[in-house]
N, C-alpha and C positions, 0 to 999 in steps of 0.2 A: 379788451382785446390784446393790448400790449402785455397785460399781466399773464394772459394765457400762453403767450408765445415766449415768455421769459424762460430762459434755460435754467431748470432747477438742478441739473446734473451735467457735468461735462468731463471729458477725458483730459487729464492734465499730463499724463506720461504714458508712453507705450514702449514696452520692452519685449524681447523675443518670448519671454515666458510669463509676463504679467502686464496688466493694464491698471493704471491708477485713475480713480474717478473721484471728483469732489462733488459733494451734494450739499445744497443749501439747507434743505429740510427733509429729514427722513420721512416725516408724516406725509408730505406732499409727494414724495418720490414713490412710496409704496402704492401698489395697485390694490383697490378695495378687495377685501376678502382673501388676500394672499400675504402671508407673513414674509418678512425679509430677515434673513439670518445667514450665518456662515453655512455655505452649501447651497444657497439659493442661486438662481441663474439670472444673468443680465443679458440684454440684447443691445448691441452697440452698432448703430447704422453709419454707413459712409456714403460717399457721393455716387458710388456705382451700384446702388440699390442692392448691396450685399449686407448681410447682417452677421456681425460677430457674436457668437454665444460664448459667454465666459461664466465661470463659477466663482462665487465670492469666497475668498480665503480669509480675510480679516477686515475689521472695522477699526477706525481710530477717530479721535476728535481733535481738531486743530482750533486753537483760540488765538485771534490776532490782538494787536495792541488796543483796539477799541472794545475788546471783550466779546466780539462776535464769534460765534461757534460755527464751524463748518465740519462736515463729516467726510472722512477719507475712506474710500473703499478700495481694497486691493483685490483684483480678480485674476483668475488663471484662464487664459484663452483656450477654448476647446476646439472651435472650428467655425466655419462660415456656412450660413444658409444663402445659397445663390440659386436662382431659377427654381426655387421651391425644393431644393435638395441640400442636404447637409454634407459638408466635406470637412474631414478632420484637418486640423492645423489652423493657426490663427495669424500667420505672418503676411497674409495678403490684404489686410484691411488698409484702406486709404487713410492717409493722415492729412488734416485732422478729422476724426470721426465727427459726424454732425450731432448725433442724438444718442443719449443713454437712458435706458429705462429697464425696469424688471421684465424678464421674459415671461410671456403669458403661458398659462398651463397648456393650452392647445398647441402652442408652438413647441414646447418641450416634448409633449406627447408625440408630435409629428416627427421630431428628431429620432426618437427611439423606434417608433412604429415603422417609419419608412426605411429604416436601416436594414431590415431583415425580411426576406421572402416569407409570406404568411405560412407556407407549408414547413418552414424551418424554425418557426417561433417556439421557444420553450421559456416559460415564465415561472419564477418561484420567488419573486421579490418585488417590492415597490420602492419608489424613491423615498429616501429617509426624510427629505425636506417637505415632501408632499405625497402622502399615501394614495392620492387619487391617480398618480402617475405610475402605471405598471412598467417595470423594466424587463423587457424581453432579452433573451440571449439567443444566438444562433445555435439551435440544438445540435446540429452536425459539428460545428466548430467547438462546441462545449464538450461533447462526449468523445469526439475522435481525437482530441488532444488531451494530454494529462492535466489533472486538476489538483490544486493544493487548497485545503481548507485549514487555516491556521488561526489560533487564538488562545488566550490564556484560559485557565479553568473558570467556568462560569460565564464565558462569553457567548455560548450557544452553539458550539461546534456540532455536538451530537444531534441537536434539533435541526440544525441546518442540513446536515448530512441526511437525516431521516426525511426532511421535507423534499429535498432534491430527488431522492430515490422513490419516495411515494408518488410524487408527481410524474416521474419518468415511467413508472410501471402502470400508471393509470391512463396515459395518453394512448389513443387508438385512432387508426385511420379507417376503421370499419366496424362491423358488428361481430365481435368474437370475444371469447372468454379471457384469454391471455394474449397480450401483445408479445412481440418478439424480443423484449428486453431481457438481458441476462446479467445479473449482478451478483458478485461474490463478496461478502463482507467478512473481513477478518476481525472478529469482535473480541477484543482482549479483556473487556470488563463485563461481559454478559449483559449488555445494555439493550440490544436491538430486537430481542424476541417479542417484546411487547409492541414495538413499532411495526413489526411485520408478522402478524399471527399466522398468515398463510404461507410463510417462508418454509423452505426446506432447511430444517434446523439440524445441524450436526454438532453435538457436544461430545465430551469425553466418553460418555456412555455408549454412543453409537458411532464414534469416529474409528474407522478402520482403514489404515493406510498400509499397503503391503511394503514391508521393509525392502523387498527386492527391487522396488522402483527408486530407491535412494541411489544417487550417483556416488562416485568414489569419495568425493569431498565430504558429503553428508554422512556416509557410512563411517568413514574414519573419524569424523568429528564426534560421533557418538561412541564408537567402540575403541578408539585408540587414545592413549594419553599423550597428547602432543608435547608434553614437557619431559617425557622420559628419554633417557640416554639411548635406549635400544629401539627407539621409535622407528628408525629406518628399517631394521630387521623385521619388526612387527608388521609394518606396512607392506614390505616385500612379500612376506609369507602370506599375509591376508589376501593380497591382490592375486597371488597365484592360486590359492585355494578357491576363492570366489570365482575366478575365471574358469577353472577346471570343473567346478560344480555346475556352473551355468552350461558348460558343454555337455556334461553328463545328462542334465535334465532337458536339454534342447538338442537332441542328436541329429535332427534333420537340418539344422542351420549350419552353414559353413563359416559365416563371419560372426564369431562370438568374442566379445572383448569384456574387459573388466567393467566398463561403463555402459555396456549394452543393457537396456532395461528388460532383462529376462529373469524368469523365475530361478531361484536357487534355494537350497534348503539350509537354513541357518543352523539347525541342529546337527546336520552333517558337517558343517564347518567347525562347530564346537568339538565334535568327535575327532576330526582331523587334527585340530590344535592340541587336544589332549594327547593324542598318539605321538605327535611330533615332539612334544616336550618330555614324553616318557620313554621314547623308543631306545632300544639297545641294538647293537649290530655285532655280527660275527667279526672279530678282529682280523681274521684272515681272508674275509670276503666282504667288502664294504656294502655290497648290494644284497646281503643276506640279513634279514631283520628278525630279531629274536622274539617273535610273538609267541607267547605261551598259550597255544591253542590245543595242546594235547596231541599234536600230530607227530611229535618226536620227543625223545628224552635227551635232556641236556645234562651231561655228567662232567665231573671235574677234569681229570687229566686226559681223558680219551675223547674229548669233544672233537668231532671230525670237522674237516674243512667245510663240508657241505651242510653243517647244522644251520638252521634258520630258513626263512622263506625267501627265495630269490625273487626280487622284484626290481623292475626299472623304476626310475623316479615317477613316471606317469602311472605305472601300475600301483606303486606304493600309495600315491595320493588317492587313487580310486579305492584301494583297499581300506585306507584310513577313514573314508567316508562311511564305511559300513557300521561303525560303532566304536566304543572305547575299548581298547584291548589291554590285556595284561602282558607285560614283557618280562623276560628273564632278567634278573638283576645283573649288574656288572660283576665279572668274576675273573680275578687274576688278569691274565693277558688274553683270555679267550673271548670275553664279551666286553665290548666297550660302549660308551654312551653314544647316542645319535648326535646328529649335527646341532640340534637345538635343545639337547638334554643338559645343557650347562646352566640353565636358569634364565636364559634369554627370554623365553616365552612365558615364564611362570606368572609374573604379575599381569601380563596381557591376558592370559587365559582366565585368571580370577576376575579381572574387570569385565571381560567378554561374557563370561558365564553369569555374572551378577546382573549385567545390563539386559541381556536377552530374556532373563527369567524374572525380571522385576515387574511386579504387578502394575506399577505406575506407567510402564511402557507397553502395556498389553495392546494399545491401539496400533502399535507398530509390529510387535513380535508375537502376538497370540496366534493360535492355530487359525482363528477366523480371519485375521488380517493376512496371514500367509497364504490362505487359500482364495482370497478375494481376487477376482480377475481385474485386468487392466480396464476392460470395458465397463464393468460395474463401478470401478473407482471414478472414472471420468463421468459417467452418467450421474453419479451421486453428487459430484462437485458442481456440475453444471445445471442441476435441477431437473434432469430427465428421469424422474422417479415414476415407475409404472403406476398409473392410476392417480398420481398426484404431482404433476409437473408444476414447477414454480418459477416465477421470474427472479426470485431472490433466494440465494443460498447463504445462510448465516453459519459461519464456522466459529463456534464458541471456543476460544482459546484459554478461557479462564481456568480450566481444569488441566491444561497441559503443563507438565513440569517445566520450570523455567529453563533448566539446562538443555532441553530439547525444543524449546519454543522456536528458536531461530531455524532449526532444521525442519520442523513441521511446516513453518511458513514457506521455507525454501522449496520443499518438495511439492507442496500444493501449487505454489506460484509457477514452478518450472513445468509441471504437468499442464497447467492451463496455458502457459505461453506456447508450449510445443503443440498443444491442440490447435492454436491459431496458425502456427507455422505449417503443420502437416495438412490442415484443412485447406489452406491456400494452395498448397501443392496439388491436392486432390482436385480442387475446382479447376485449376489451370490445366491439369492433365485431361480433364473431361472437355474443357473448352479453352484452348490457348488464347482466344480473343477476349476472355472474361476480364472485365475492368474492375469489378467489385471483388476484392481479395477474399472477403469473408462476409457472408450474408447472415451470420449469427454472431455479431460482435459482442464482446464481453468487457464489462467494467469490473476491475478489482479494487475494492475499497479497503485501505489499510488504516484502521483506527489506531491512534497512538503509534504512528509509524516510527517514531524515534526509539521505540522499544526493541525493534528487530532490524531496522536498517540505520543504525546510528553512524555518525561521522567518526568511526573508530576502526582501527586496524586489528583489533583483537580477533584471535582465531575463531572464537565461538560465534562471531557474527559474519564470518567470511561467506558461508554458503548462502545465507539469505540475502546478503548484499549483492553477491554475484547474480542471483536469480532475478532480483527486483531491478537491479541496474540494467540488466539485459532487457527486461520489459520496458524500462524507461527509455532506453536508446533505440530499441528495434520493434517494440510491441505494436506501435501504431500501424506499421506496414501489414501486420497480420490480424488486425481487428481486436487487439487486446490493449486496453488503456488502464491507467491508474487514477485513483483518487486518494491522495494522501491527506490524512487529518492528523494534526499534531499541535500540542501546546508548546513544544520546544523545537521550532524549525531550525534553530542554530545547531541542533544535535543530529539532524538528519543528514545522511550522505549528500554532499553537494552535487555529486553526479546525478542523483535521482531528482533532487529538488530543482535543479537548474533546467531540467527537461520539461517542467510544467509550463503550459501556455496560458492557463486560466487560474486566477488566484481569487479566493474569497478570504480576505484578510480581516479578521475580527479583532476585538480588543486584545492588544499585546502590551504587557506592562514590563516585561524583562528587557532591559536595554540591549543585552547581547542579541536577543531575538529580533528586536526592532532594527538594529544595525544590519543584521544578516539579511532580513527581508528587504530592507531598503537597497541593499547591494544587488539583489537579484531582480528587483522590479524595475520597470522602465524609468529612465531619468525624466521623462516628460510629465510626471505626475504632479510636479510642483509640491506645494505644502499639503496636498490632500493626504499624503502618506503620514504626515505628522499628526493626523487626527486619530491614528490607531489606538493610542493609549486612552483616549477619552470616549471611544465608541460605547454605546449602551449595549446591553445584552440583546442579541439578535440583529444588531447593526453590523454592516460589513462594507469594506471597500472591495467592490467587484471590478476586476481588471482582467484584460486578456483579449485574445483574438475573437472571442465569441460576442463581445459587446462593443457597440459603436463608441461609447465614451467610458472612461473610468468613472465609476459612480459610487456614491455612498448610499447603500440600500438598506431597507428593512426586510429581512427574510420572513417569508410567510410562516405562520404557525403550522406545525405538522398535525395531521389529523389524529394520528396515534403517536404520542410521544415515547421516546426511548426511556428506559428506567434509569435516567441519569440526573434526576432532579436533586437539588440540594436538600439535605436532611434538615427539617425544622427543629434544630437543637433546643431553642428556647421554649417552644411549645411542648416538646417531648419532656424536657427536664422538669417542667411544672406539673406534669401528670403524676399520678400515683405510682409508687415504686412497682416496677414490673418484675414478675418472676421469670427467671431464665433456667430452662431445663438443660443443665450441663451435659447430662448423659446423652440426650437426644442430639445435642450439638456435637458431641464427641463422635457419635456414629456417622454423622454427615462429614465430619473432619477426616475420619479415618477410611472413608469409602475408597 
């Protein structure tokens, strides 16, 4: 009897962020059938019938002068079970605690299961230390806050992302074909088509984004050379031409500005730029432009004062939209160069012409892209395809030229953010008492986010950073949230990363990334965060408002994996020499 009541383990020190326990025999301390290891849970009882739950952080062995060995366990306090309810925080335990033992499986399950209303439960992982214990998150708090999935190459980011989305689109509250989930994946490495075979797939072959939806920053980033000395003149001329062309093609609208997302004809802008750089004027009448259209004869000494076409500035621009004109050359003091015929626009025109006629940018400037309506663009991006609606839209960016990758991401992100903004306005106008801002919420998934929202001030990333930072700061109010996935979190814009409320931190080996993540995650994690470099593939530290406890979890395997598996080099290298058809490869390369 005395042997049974002997204390095998007792608390020897209590700190605000840790508890030290001494154990006589680990074999006696363990509960049959349950292994004891770093990450296992302890239950520590006190005199008030409250139980402190703590997670084991490390073991050590202490040997006294007599050669007797005792085991020291250091644990991080997570919270108190009192009146059959779990409460975060471990500072209310009475001292000294009476009893220490491993927490039972049923007890741990109860902590997680009781923390979330059943109708809000979303589960995609189990406890790493015990796979029998499923780890639910609050689905509302998980998806209506921004999410970050971080981890080094090979840690399982792509599979984690696929698992989360596959489970989200399969959850239903009734009998229907599609649930109301809407996910847009920016797929930079063409990985996710195999994971979502029924997705609305948009690749470079069927991507059509109307250039006229680009805002001023995006347009100028593509078409203007920001390093040129005459950039200010180029920008000023371009802004004026675009604004006037929008007015021309939208005559019924009274408020038309440079940034207004309205149709304009890029070819007409090209014609106007050509005419501005080539124009000549009657030296005696600066508003008479010497267009050689055969309507009059221009002769040497007898050139009259009224030679040339008399046009106001507004009339001139409208005239120049009609096509590329031939001008009389400068002659003595009768015909002089126009305002921009001094070479100011020459390089700009060449760059402009080359860009809008470049085959690689057909998805922006082709006739098909130009004629695509705003309605069709939004329907395509959100999966509202006639006859084939889909929960998931995959935008395959692998074929998008790198110099316009940032702008492409920026345009799509901005359109989808503004969808949320204007849809909220529409709902409020119909019902001012409406409490749900958006009943068709949207998740935007940015794979390899550091590629287009880096922590950089370079001009080429400015537009995408502005668009995505705006979503990070304001999107939640309009039902548009982010999921950022990256192997280099230290290279992501801190403005964006710091807005994330839920983190799935997988194995991270780069010290800079580890330090950056530690800086942004809660201080209350103790040494749990130090396990990041040693996590196995598929293991993750799950933290955030959606989960009752920071937990090390094993992510479920996805039903259909993305095409991101490691290449079996050694097996392939041992195979027979394989023939490579270079000509066939070249055709694909040059598409």
